[in-house]
Residue, then its C-alpha position, 0 to 999 in steps of 0.5 A: m500500500t505504501q508503494f502505491f501512495s508513493h507512486v501516486l505522489t510522484q505522479g502528482t495525483l495523490w490529491l485527486c485520490l484523497l478528494i475522491s475518497a473524501a467525497w465517497v461518503p457524501l456521495a453514498h448518502a446523496d438522495n437526489a441528482s442536485e445533491w450529486r451535482r453539488i458534491a461533484q462541483e465541490i470536488q471539481d472546485k477543490a481539485l482545481r484549487i489544489a492544482q493551482e496551488s501546486k502550479d504556484k509552488a512550482l514557480y518558486e522551485g529550483t536554483p536562483q538561476d532557474m527562477y530568474l530565467r523562469a521569471g524572464s520567460f513569463s515577462r517576455n510572454g507578457d505575464t508580468d504579474k507572475a514575473t514580478k512575484i518570482y523576481q520578488y521571491l528571489v530577492d526576498r529569499h535569495g538576497s545574497s545571490p547574483f541573480a537576486v541583484k539581477a531580479s531587483d534590477q528587473l523589478d526596477a525596470m518593470g516599475r519604470t515601464r508600468a509608470i510610463e504606461a500609466a502616464q501614456y494611458n492617463a495622457a490619452s484618456r485626458a486627450a479623449c476627454l478634452s476632445t469629447q468636452a470640446q465637441c459637447i461645448a461646440n454642440c451646446e453653443s450651436r444651440g445658443m447656450s453660453y460657454g459657461y452654461c454648457l460647461a457647468n450644466r451640459c458637458e462633463p468636466c475632465 
């Protein structure tokens, strides 16, 4: 029996066996189809949650170099949230490693990039708002209303 569980654990499916055995008792007592569906949904939700937790733990496995390269891969593929988490973990847990210094540099660069993107987004949003406001005021004035009235009562301020 121990060999069986050892094999199951190495295959990464121990959690599934445990879920099925834990669900066996409630399933045996389920009286109707809705109860069966509810229990099946609970099992599926637990399995997905455990699988995600396993995936998340795998992000932080390996040497500092492995983690640094993994984070770089996520960053290049556009998943900056995962890259940031891995870089931060590397800095926090392996601060004396040369890869922690590189990770810190990457975090700084990513922060600057986010700041630039936010500034560009804010500038574009402001320009769009001012354009819409100018159209609104022009439309309002064409109907004989004053600029001040239009700005105060008809057109959204930016």
